N, C-alpha and C positions, 0 to 999 in steps of 0.2 A: 613599676611593673615588670610581672616574671613575662618573661618572652613568649609569646603564643607561638607555635610552630603550626606550619599550613599540616592541615589532615587531609592526608593521601591513604587512610587505611579501609576504606568502601565503606559496607553494609556490616551485617551482624553486631549492630548494637543494641543495648538495653538501655530504659529509661526508666527507673522504679521510682514511685512515688509511695510512701510508708505513712500511712495514717495512724496514728497510735491509738488504739483502742477504737479503730475503726469496724464500724458493723454493719451488716447487710439488711439488719432489723430494723435500721434507720433509714437507711439508703433505698430499700426496694420500695416501700410504701411512699416515700417523699418522688422517687422516680415515677411510679405511677400518677401521681397527683401534678405531674409536670414542673417540680419545684428545682430538679438537678438535671438540666438540658443535655449536661455534657455526661455527666453519668449515663443516662439513659442510652446515648448515641454509643458509648464505649459497650454497655451491655448488651445492645443489638446487635452489635458488628463484630463483637468479641465473646468470651466466655468469661462466666463470672460465678462462685459458689462460697459456702462458707468455709472458712480454712481453719481446721484442727488445729489448735496449739497445745504446747507443751505445759505439763502441770506443772507447779501451780500456774494459772494464766494472767501473769503478771509481764511487766516492762523486761524484766529479768525471771526467767531465764531466758524469754522467748528472741528478745533480737540477738543475743549470741549465738541462740540457734538457727535462727535464719542466716545469720552471717557466716555462719562454720556450716551449716546442712549436717550437723550433730547434735545429739542430745547433751543434756546436762551432765550425766557420767563422764563426758568426754572432754567437755570444754569446761567443767567444775565450777559455773558460776549459776547460782539459784535465786540471789535475793540481793539486795541494794547492799547487805553487810556478808561477811565471810568470815567464820570463826578462824583466827590464827592458831596453828598447831599449838598444840601444849599449852594454849593460853587460854584464860577467860576473857580474854579481850575482842571485841569484834571491829572489823576494820570497813569502811568503804571501798568496794570493789571499782576497779577501773580498766581502763584497756589490757594491762599487763595481767590481770586477772584470768583473761579468756586462754585457756592452753592449749588452742587450736587455731590455726590460720583462717583469717578473714576470706571472703570471696573476692575483694580488693587486693589481698596479699598475692592469692593466687593469680588472679588476673594478671598482675604486674610480674610475675615469674613468666607469664607468656607473652609480655610485650605488650600487654590492654592496659591503658591508661583510664583512669577512672576519678570521678569525680564525687565525692561524697560528704553529702551535708546534713549535721543535725543528728545523725545516728546517735541514739544513747549506747554508752559505755565505749567510747570512741577515743576519750582522753585519758591520759595523754596521747597526742596524734601519733602514731607511730609510724617511721621511715615507709613509703608507697611511691609506687609510681603513678603521678597525678596529684589532686588537689584534695583538702580535706580541711572542714569546718567543724568541731567536735560538736556532740549534742549533751542531753543529759550527764547529769553528775560531773561536768565542768563545774570548777569552783568560780562562781561569778566575778572574783576578782585577777581570774587566770590571764595572762598577757601573751599565752603560748596555746592559743586554742585553733590554730589553724597550720597546715603543712602546706608548703613552706610558711614559715614564721612571719615572711615578710606580705602573705596575702593579707593578712589582718589590715594591714595599713593601705593595700590598695582598695581593698572592699570599703574602708572608710573614707577613703578620697573619691573613690566612682559611685558610690551607691552611699554612702552615709553610715551611720553607726550600726553594726550590727549588734543585735537581740539574741542572745540564747535563751533566756528568760524573759517573760513579759514584766512590764515594770511595777504591777500590781498584783497582790494575791488576793483568794477570794475570801470577802468577809461578808456575813449575811449582813443586808442593807444598804452594798455599795456592789451590787450586780453589775449595775451599768458600767461603772468605773471598770471591775474586771473583765467585762466583755469588750470594751473600749480596747482595754489594754492587749487582750488576744487578738484583736484585728489589726492593731497595728505591729503585734510581732509578726501575724502573718503576710501581712504587707511586705515588713523589710525582710522576710525569709524568700518572699518569692521574687522581691527585684533583685536580690542577692544570687539566686539561682538564675535568674534569664541572663544576668550578665556573664555568669561562668560559663553558662553553656554555648550563649553565642561569642565568647570571646577565646574560649580555648578548646582544644581537641579532647575527644572523650569516647572510648567504648562502652564505658557503662557510667550512667548518671543516677546519683541518686538521693533522695532529699525524703525527711521526715517532718510530716508535720506534727508537733506534740499537741497542740490547741485543740485538736478534738477530743483526747483524754480529758485535757485540763477542763473544759467546759462542762465534759457529761459527768467528772466526780461531782462537781459544784453544784448543776443545775437539773441533775434527773429529776428531781423532786417537783421540778414544775411542769414535766411531762407525763407524770405517773398518778393516775387519781387515788390509786391504790397506796401510794407510800404515807407513811404516818404523817410526814411534814406538808403533805402537799396542802395548799391554800391556794384557793379558786381564785382568791383577790390578786396574787402573786403568779398567774398561771402563765400569763403574756411574756414572762422572763423564759419560758420554754423556749419559745421562737430563737431564741439566744443561739441555742445547739444547732437549729438549721440554718440560721445565719453565718456559722462556721463551716459547714458542709457547702452552702452556696460558695462562700468568699472560695473555697477549694474547687468547687466547680468553674468556677471563671478561669481558677489560673490552671485548670486540665485544658479548657478550651484554647488558651494562649500558648501550651505547652505543645498540643496537639500542630497547631498552625504553626509552629517554629518546625516540628518534626516532619511534617508533612512537607515544607517547601524544602526541606535538607533530602539528606538521602532516602532511597528506599530501602527497606528491610529492616529498621528500629522497631524493635518491639517494646510495647509499654505495658507495665504492670503496675496496678493496684494493689497494695497489700497491708496489713496490720500486724500486730504482735497480739493481740486479743480483742474480745469482742467487750461489750458495755450489756448495763442493765442495773435495776434498780437496787439498794443497799439498805433493807427493811430495817434490821437488828445485826446487831455485834456479838460473835461469841468469843468468849474469852477462854482459850483454850487452858491456859495457865491454871485461871482458876476451877475450872474443871479437873485439871490432874490433881489439883490440891485436894479437892472433893474426895477423889479416889484413894488419897493417901500414897500418891504416887511422886509428889512433890512437896519437899519440906524447905521448912523455915529454920534458922538458926534459932538456938535457945538464948542467947545474950539478950541484955536489956533493952538495947536500943532496936534492936531486931523485932523483940517481942510487943514494946509501945507502938513502934509503927505499924504492926500488925492489927493491934487492936485498936489503934486510930482508923486504919485502913478497914476493918469490920464496921466501926460508925461513920463511916460515911468520910473521911478525909483521903479523896481520891483525886487523882489527875481529872476524871471525867466531873467529878464536881465542881472542881475548880475553872474547870474549861467553861462549864456553862455559868458562873458567878462572873468571870472576867468578861466573859459577851455582856451579861446582863447590864453590868455596871460600866460597860464602855471602854474595857481596859485589854482590849484586843491585841494591844501590842505590848502587853507589860515583860514580855522578855528582854525588849530592848532597855529597860529601865534597870536590867539588872547590873549590879556593877560588873565591868569589864575583865576585871581579875578573875573572876567565877563565874564561870558559864553556867546558865540557867539550867543545863542539863546536870550539871554536878550539883547545883542546889535542890533540885527535884530529889535526887537520890538521897539527901540527906533528910528531907522532909518525907518523903513517900516510900511507902515499900519497893524494894526494886531487886533485880536481880543479885546486886551485892548481899541481900539479904536471904537467899536460897541456901540450905546446909547443902552441899554438893554433894558430901559422902554419905546422906542419907536420901537423896535425891534420885529416882530413878528414870524419871523421864522429864521432859521442860518442853514448851514450845518456841519458839524463835523464827520470825519472819513474816507471820501473818501468813496467809491464804491456805490455812491446814498443815503446816509442817512442825511434826513431834521427833525429836532427839531423844535417843535412850542414851542415860548418861554411861558412856561405855570407857571411860578414862581407869585404867587396869589398876593405876596407885590408888582411886577410890575405893570403898566398899560397895561400889556401884556395880556394874553389868560387864561383863566382855561378851562382845558377838560374837565370839566362838562356843559360849556356855547354851547349854540348853535352859538356862533360866533367861538369857536373853529372849529367846524364842518365847518362852512361857509369859515372858512380862509383855512382849510386843503382841501376842495373838490375845491377849487378856484387854488390852487398849483396843485392838481393832473390835474385839467381840464388844465392850462398852460402847464404842462409838456407833456400831450398826444398831445396836438396840435402844440407842437414845431418842427421846420424842422432842420435836421442838415446840415452840412457843405455840400453844391453841392445840397440840397434838399434833399425831400424826408421825412417821419415818423423818429423822431429819437429816442424816446422810443421805446424798445421792451417791457417792462413791468412796470407796477406802482402798489403799493401795501400799504394801510393801515397797520398801525403797526398789528391791530388784526387778519388781513388776513394771516399773518406769523407766529406770534408768541403768545402763551400763556401759563400763569404758574406766579407763585407769583412776578416773577423778571422783569414782561412785561414793566414795567412803567419805568424801566431803558433805554430801547429801543428806537430807532427814531418811530416819528409818522409816516413817510413817508419813503418807501424805493424804490428807482427806479433802472432798468438796462437799461441804453441806448442800442443802436444797436451794433454790433461786431464792435470790433477796438476804441471805445470810452470809457473813464470811467473818473470820479471825482478820482483824483490821490489821496486825503486827502493830498496833498502839504502844508508846511508851511502856515498855515492862508490866508492871501491875498496873494498868489505866484505870480499870474499872473493879469495884469489889462484887460484881455480879457475874454470874455466867453467863447470860445474854444481857445485854443493855441497849439504849437506844444510840441509833446512827445519828450523831449530831456533827456537825460539819459537813463530810462528804457525804451525799445522798444516793451516789451512783458508784458502781462497784464494775469489777472484770468478770467478763464469761469467758467460757473454752472456743467459741465461733467466731474467730476473725473472716476478715474480708480478702477474698484473691479476686483479680480480675486481670485478664490478659487479653490484649488487642495487638492486630499488626498483620502484616501478609503471611507470617509463618503460620497464624492462628487460624484453627479450624473452626467458624464460626456454630456451626450446627452440630456439632459434638457435645457429646454427656461427659461430664468429668467425672471421674471416680473420688473416690475419699482423696482430699488433697491434705496435705499437712504442713506445717512451717517448715518440717526440715526437707521437703520436697523442691523448695523454690532455689535453693543454691545449686543443686546439679540441673536444674531446668535451665536455670541462667546461663551456667557454663557451657550446656549443649547449644543455646540459641548463640552463645559468641562464639561457637566452634572450638572451645577448650576441653581438653579431657576431664573426665570426672572423677576423682580421687575414689577410689572403692571404697574407703573406710568412712564413705559420707552415710548417712544414715538416710536419708531421703531418696526417692527416684526419679528420674526424667517424667515429667508429664507428657507423655509421648500421644496418650489421646486428645490433648489440646492443639497438637500440630498437625497442619496440613501431610499427607502420605507422601505427597512428592517431596515435601520440603525436605522430609527425615529421609528420604531415600538420597537425596542429595548432601544432607549432614547427618550421617549416622552417628549414634552417640558413640564416642570414644571413652575408654577409661584409663585410667593411670596408676600404677601402686602408690599407695600413700607415701609422703614424705613425714619425718618430723614435723609436730605442730610447731608452733611459735615457742621461741628460745625462752625460758621462766627469765623474767626481770623484775625487779622488787621497783614498784613506785607506791610510794605511801603520801597521801595527804597529811599535811600540817594542819596541827589541833584548828587552826583558824578556819584551814579551808574547809575541815569537817564539818563546823559550825555552819559556815556558809550553804555547804550542800545540804545537810540536814534541815535548814531554814526553808531552802529552795523545795525540797520534797514536803515539807508540813504546807507550804502555801500552794501546793499543787495538788494536795489533797491525798499523798502519797503515805506520809507519815502522820500521826497525830502529836 
């Protein structure tokens, strides 16, 4: 067992509960109906508001934006995959992909100890002052997902087998099994958190419950009568989303009991990386770019043959429908281990390997409305320093804004140029255009050319992400009768540092949410600022091909990838 030191540091502690995909759109009505009594108490005694998150509204870039207090142009991570410099290869991101210091790294430099559990993009765990259990994007087979490494064995001996991911993935017709698996994972996560918070000293404790997002992706069609896949006979499964929130509500009650028995002065924060809502139809940006002549395929025999088959219905979307209909949902596991299913799919189906990059001016990657212009100067494409670059970008934006959606009406909600959203030394890694369609529609970032349509049915996942996350703050320092201004995800890190009496680096993009804090508390704890130091030193960490396959399978099972 790791030596537990006596805690003599006093108050100014912060306890953070992250709800992946948590949304007040669900919490508010359930509080009013009496289903979430602990949320009700916290909202009455504290402050709550929608949290404005960074675009695109996904797990990435928003967990890195939360943990650094900076926009993606600084921390450099915007999607599950990042394009390797001067390469057509896209690799899965990890903790070393984040080019800025995390909240717990900064706290450690000021002598503060943190316990961090299940935060996405923390694998591999970096050296820190405190304890860590990594979260999403940890390879399921990893043996080094804790810091220190011996913490894993201690948890298994004192609490039981720790689960980063649920044992089951969502399959239609297996709703009860999936929900049961999520509940089991929730229990394991909570028992582990309670053991750590009661055994070891900490100044910051943070735990993320990812099950809220997983259940929403799978079950949203059961709570939205307007969803194309809504079936009144199956609507009772919609209670599964509420049951996940109710279980977390009971966890919050126990956390509060522990906090209130301890030292006074601990602030509780509940937050999310994005909100949630219905996914009605998918918008395939690359097919749309092809229709404009901006994305061009190779002219060789095999690419043209695959394109012909693609036009006539040989698509991953149709294969997906077929394997579920005949009960072969786990077909990927039948593929010879010497050749990954992904490699086989690229041989059979149209993919990025079939793009003629020298004649392509724009392509989409990553989903959630990310368009990249082909800026490789060695190609006959575009250079970002030329007038042609702006010409093409302006034309794409013009075409996006005049688009009509299914059934007519304006399709795009918002369209941005990169520099309108991001700034910093890593902005060049980010998409040239980011757009948000109207509610209910999204580019899912499915496998390359997944469908041969511009708009297609949303099979598999029925819920998607929205830009309004959740923010709730409670504690003795909190002014419960205040009105919060716009609260952004970048504001949380500087606010936590202020609450913990640690100076805020001046290069953080967020502000301290002073309106949420009592005047007398602010007078006794004025905000202090400090000149920024260099970010996290760049280190290389690459997943093995087997680890990449494991992670992709988990992302698919959780509804993040098709």
